[in-house]
Structure formats: structure tokens, C-alpha cells
C-alpha positions in Angstrom: -9.7 -26.8 -10.3 -6.8 -26.1 -7.9 -3.4 -25.4 -9.3 -0.2 -24.3 -7.6 -0.3 -22.4 -4.2 -4.0 -22.9 -3.9 -4.7 -20.9 -7.0 -8.1 -21.9 -8.4 -8.5 -22.3 -12.2 -11.8 -21.2 -13.6 -13.6 -23.0 -16.4 -14.8 -20.9 -19.5 -18.5 -21.2 -18.0 -17.3 -19.9 -14.7 -15.5 -17.0 -16.4 -18.6 -16.2 -18.3 -20.6 -16.0 -15.0 -17.7 -13.7 -13.6 -18.2 -11.5 -16.8 -21.9 -11.2 -16.0 -21.1 -10.1 -12.5 -18.5 -7.7 -13.8 -21.1 -6.2 -16.1 -23.2 -5.4 -13.1 -20.0 -3.8 -11.6 -19.4 -1.8 -14.5 -23.2 -0.6 -14.4 -22.6 0.5 -10.8 -19.6 2.6 -11.7 -21.3 4.1 -14.7 -24.3 5.0 -12.6 -22.4 6.4 -9.7 -19.9 8.4 -11.9 -22.9 10.1 -13.5 -24.2 11.0 -10.1 -21.0 12.4 -8.6 -21.2 16.2 -8.1 -20.5 18.7 -5.4 -23.1 18.4 -2.5 -24.0 14.7 -3.0 -23.2 12.4 0.2 -21.2 9.3 -0.1 -24.1 7.5 1.5 -26.3 8.6 -1.2 -23.9 7.1 -3.8 -23.8 3.9 -1.7 -27.6 3.5 -1.6 -27.8 3.9 -5.4 -24.9 1.3 -5.9 -26.8 -1.3 -3.8 -29.9 -0.9 -5.7 -28.2 -1.3 -9.1 -26.6 -4.6 -8.0 -29.8 -6.1 -6.4 -31.9 -4.9 -9.4 -29.9 -7.1 -11.6 -29.9 -10.2 -9.4 -26.5 -9.7 -7.6 -25.5 -9.2 -4.1 -23.1 -6.6 -2.8 -19.9 -8.5 -2.0 -18.4 -5.8 0.4 -21.5 -5.5 2.6 -20.7 -7.5 5.8 -17.3 -8.4 4.7 -15.2 -9.5 7.7 -12.7 -7.2 9.3 -12.3 -5.2 12.5 -16.0 -5.2 12.3 -18.3 -6.2 9.3 -17.9 -3.7 6.5 -21.2 -1.7 6.6 -21.7 -0.7 3.0 -21.8 -1.7 -0.7 -19.1 0.7 -1.9 -15.7 1.8 -0.4 -15.5 5.5 -1.2 -12.1 7.1 -0.5 -11.6 10.9 -0.8 -8.2 12.8 -1.6 -5.6 11.2 0.9 -7.8 8.3 1.6 -6.5 5.5 -0.5 -8.8 2.6 0.2 -11.6 1.3 2.4 -13.3 4.5 3.0 -16.8 4.1 4.5 -19.8 5.9 3.1 -21.6 8.3 5.3 -22.8 11.7 5.7 -19.9 13.4 4.0 -20.7 15.6 1.1 -18.5 15.8 -2.0 -16.9 19.1 -2.8 -15.5 20.5 -6.0 -11.9 19.6 -6.4 -12.2 16.4 -4.6 -10.6 13.2 -5.9 -12.9 10.3 -5.2 -12.0 6.5 -5.5 -15.0 4.2 -5.8 -14.5 0.5 -5.2 -17.2 -2.1 -5.7 -17.7 -5.8 -5.6 -20.6 -7.8 -7.0 -21.4 -11.4 -6.2 -23.5 -13.0 -8.9 -24.5 -16.8 -9.2 -21.7 -17.6 -6.5 -18.9 -15.7 -8.3 -17.4 -12.1 -7.5 -16.3 -9.3 -9.7 -14.3 -6.5 -8.2 -13.3 -3.1 -9.8 -12.5 0.5 -8.9 -12.4 3.9 -10.5 -11.2 7.3 -9.5 -13.1 10.4 -10.4 -12.6 14.2 -10.0 -15.5 16.2 -8.6 -16.1 19.3 -10.8 -12.8 21.0 -11.7 -9.8 19.3 -10.1 -6.2 20.6 -10.0 -3.7 19.6 -12.7 -1.7 17.4 -10.3 -4.9 15.5 -9.5 -5.6 15.1 -13.2 -2.0 13.8 -13.7 -2.4 11.3 -10.9 -5.5 10.0 -12.4 -3.9 9.6 -15.7 -0.9 7.8 -14.4 -2.9 5.5 -12.2 -5.3 4.3 -15.1 -2.3 3.8 -17.4 -0.5 1.7 -14.7 -3.6 -0.5 -14.6 -3.4 -0.9 -18.4 0.4 -1.8 -18.2 -0.5 -4.4 -15.5 -3.2 -6.0 -17.5 -0.9 -6.2 -20.6 1.4 -8.6 -18.6 -1.4 -11.0 -17.8 -0.2 -13.2 -20.6 -0.1 -17.1 -20.3 3.4 -18.1 -19.3 4.3 -14.8 -17.6 4.6 -14.6 -13.8 2.8 -12.5 -11.3 6.2 -10.6 -10.7 6.0 -9.4 -14.2 2.7 -7.5 -13.5 4.0 -6.3 -10.3 7.4 -5.0 -11.7 5.8 -3.2 -14.7 3.4 -1.3 -12.5 6.1 -0.2 -10.0 8.5 0.8 -12.9 5.9 2.9 -14.6 4.4 4.4 -11.4 7.9 5.4 -9.8 9.1 6.6 -13.2 6.4 9.3 -12.8 7.4 10.3 -9.3 4.6 8.5 -7.4 4.7 5.4 -5.0 2.6 2.3 -4.3 1.6 1.0 -0.8 3.3 -2.1 0.4 0.4 -3.5 2.7 -2.3 -3.4 0.1 -2.3 -5.5 -3.1 -4.3 -7.0 -6.0 -5.4 -10.6 -5.5 -7.1 -13.6 -7.1 -10.7 -13.3 -7.4 -13.6 -15.9 -8.1 -15.9 -17.6 -5.7 -14.3 -15.5 -2.9 -13.2 -11.9 -3.4 -9.8 -12.6 -1.9 -8.1 -15.7 -3.5 -4.6 -16.8 -4.0 -2.3 -15.3 -5.3 -1.6 -11.8 -4.0 -0.6 -9.4 -6.7 1.6 -6.6 -5.3 2.1 -3.5 -7.1 5.8 -3.7 -6.6 8.2 -6.6 -7.2 10.7 -8.4 -9.4 9.9 -9.5 -13.1 10.4 -13.2 -13.5 9.3 -14.2 -10.2 6.1 -15.6 -8.5 3.3 -17.7 -9.8 3.3 -18.7 -13.4 0.1 -17.4 -15.2 -2.1 -20.0 -17.0 -5.4 -19.8 -18.7 -8.2 -19.7 -16.4 -6.5 -17.7 -13.6 -8.6 -14.6 -12.7 -7.0 -11.6 -10.9 -8.0 -8.3 -9.6 -5.3 -5.9 -10.8 -5.4 -2.7 -8.8 -2.7 -0.1 -8.9 -3.1 2.2 -5.8 -1.0 5.4 -6.1 0.1 7.9 -3.6 1.5 11.3 -4.7 3.9 11.2 -1.8 5.7 8.5 0.2 4.4 4.9 0.1 3.7 4.7 3.9 0.0 4.5 5.0 -2.0 4.5 8.1 -5.5 3.4 9.2 -8.0 5.8 10.6 -9.9 5.4 13.9 -12.9 3.8 12.1 -10.4 0.8 11.7 -11.2 0.6 7.9 -10.2 3.7 6.1 -6.5 3.7 4.9 -4.9 7.1 4.2 -1.6 8.2 3.0 0.5 8.7 6.1 2.0 12.1 4.8 -1.5 13.4 3.7 -0.7 13.2 0.0 -3.2 12.7 -2.7 -4.1 9.2 -3.8 -5.9 7.3 -6.6 -7.1 3.8 -7.4 -8.1 1.9 -10.6 -9.0 -1.7 -10.7 -10.3 -4.4 -13.0 -11.1 -8.2 -12.7 -9.2 -10.0 -15.5 -8.9 -13.5 -16.8 -5.9 -15.1 -18.3 -6.8 -16.8 -21.6 -5.0 -18.4 -24.5 -5.6 -15.1 -26.4 -4.4 -12.8 -23.8 -6.0 -11.0 -21.0 -9.8 -10.6 -20.9 -11.1 -7.7 -18.7 -14.3 -9.1 -17.1 -15.5 -5.8 -15.3 -16.5 -3.8 -18.3 -20.1 -3.1 -19.8 -21.4 -5.7 -22.1 -24.0 -4.3 -24.6 -25.5 -7.6 -25.2 -26.4 -7.7 -21.5 -27.8 -4.3 -21.4 -30.0 -4.8 -24.4 -31.2 -8.1 -22.8 -31.3 -7.5 -19.1 -33.3 -10.5 -18.6 -30.1 -12.5 -18.7 -29.0 -10.9 -15.4 -32.1 -11.2 -13.3 
């Protein structure tokens, strides 16, 4: 059902399918996280991610996604100053790197989208702190996904928390609605004013994704036309979940569901 501003309200059955897609996405993140170590290439991580998705009956949402040219991989893998949309390739991870892994899974016509950031080996204290603040910002944003709140309540809460810790958020890249398409209405910026924007109601599904920069908020795009980096070369991090608004509060859809893991036939 379409509501205000072309926002699509999902039925409980559709949200259940998105939860299944989200379980596959979470399996990808679990698998890739366990493989991250110095020396592994980003292409190797990408190949494993695609295999996990296809083994569970899904399809990689990002692969072939339109842009300056079709995105060529299953994951976006962004390292250190790279904020989002990094293209996997021959680059080998090094100890001390901070790596952001973003993944989308399409399953039975619905999309789940989530991201994690991980340190490779021992990482500096400043990188650990950035990870902690980014993940907490995600939790704070999700907590605002209550029926009757507005999108601006999410945005303002994330911005206030992030900036109180001395970090910044980009202006060009935002969270978004998600469902049959990876990018649906509404946009969910990581900055804004409380009390403004779309009113949240049960059945709305959003990808909440704080993207933090340790320096200024300005970004630039590399010559590959996809990878977005901090303009000042500062460290970045990114966490994301697909979340549904329900009568009982926000429901995170991109987490592992042990009932699916124990009975994998439900997802093939």
C-alpha cells in the first residue's frame, strides 16, 4: 500500500520475507567478519559473500546496480578514508585497517540492506572509538523508529550524538526506505531537525545507516566513479540495519534468526 510521499507500507507477510532476506544478509556479515585478516583480498571476501547469498536462495542486490556504470560486485568494501561504495578488487587488507562492509540481499522480491565496520588485527584507539560511536549512533537512530515519530527525529538524534563526540556526518549520502527496491522513499539523512519529515507508521521499513567521518563532513568521489572518500583523508566508519516500524516499536530485520539457521530449507 502506498502512503504519503510514495512511501510503501509493507504487510506483515512482506516484512517476514524481508526478515528472511535480512537473515541471509546477517549470515554474509558473520561469514565475512570471520574471514577478515591481514593479507586477504577484498575480491576474495566478495566472492564468499556472493556464494552465501546464492546458497540460501537469494540474489546480490548490489551487483549490476545502476550508476556511472553497473556496480560490479556483491559487496561494497570501503577502507579507512573510504566512506561508502568501495569496489572489491586485488587490494589486500593490512593490520590496522578499518573496513566497512555493506551488503544487500534480494529474496523473494524483497531487499535487505545492512553494513558493518570492522578493524583488521590491532587497530588504533582512535579507530576503536570511531567504531563504538558509529555503532551507538545506529542504535540511537533505531530507537527513534516509533510509530508517531517523524523521520527528522531519527536524523536529529543521530546528528546530535555524533557531533557531541566530535565527529561529522556526510550531507550527500543518507539512509532510505527499502522494500521491493533497495532505494525507496523516504530519504533518512543523518542530520536534521526533530519534529519534521514523514510521520512513521507501522509497516514502514527503513535502512538506518549512520556514516561517520573523523574529520569534516565533506566528501569526494574517486576516479572509479563509485568510491566515496572523506575529502580531508580522515578515517570513516559505517553501520546499517534494515528496520521495520511496528505497533510494538522498531523491529531489526537484518539480524541472524536461529530458527532459520537450524532449518535452512526455509531459505532455499
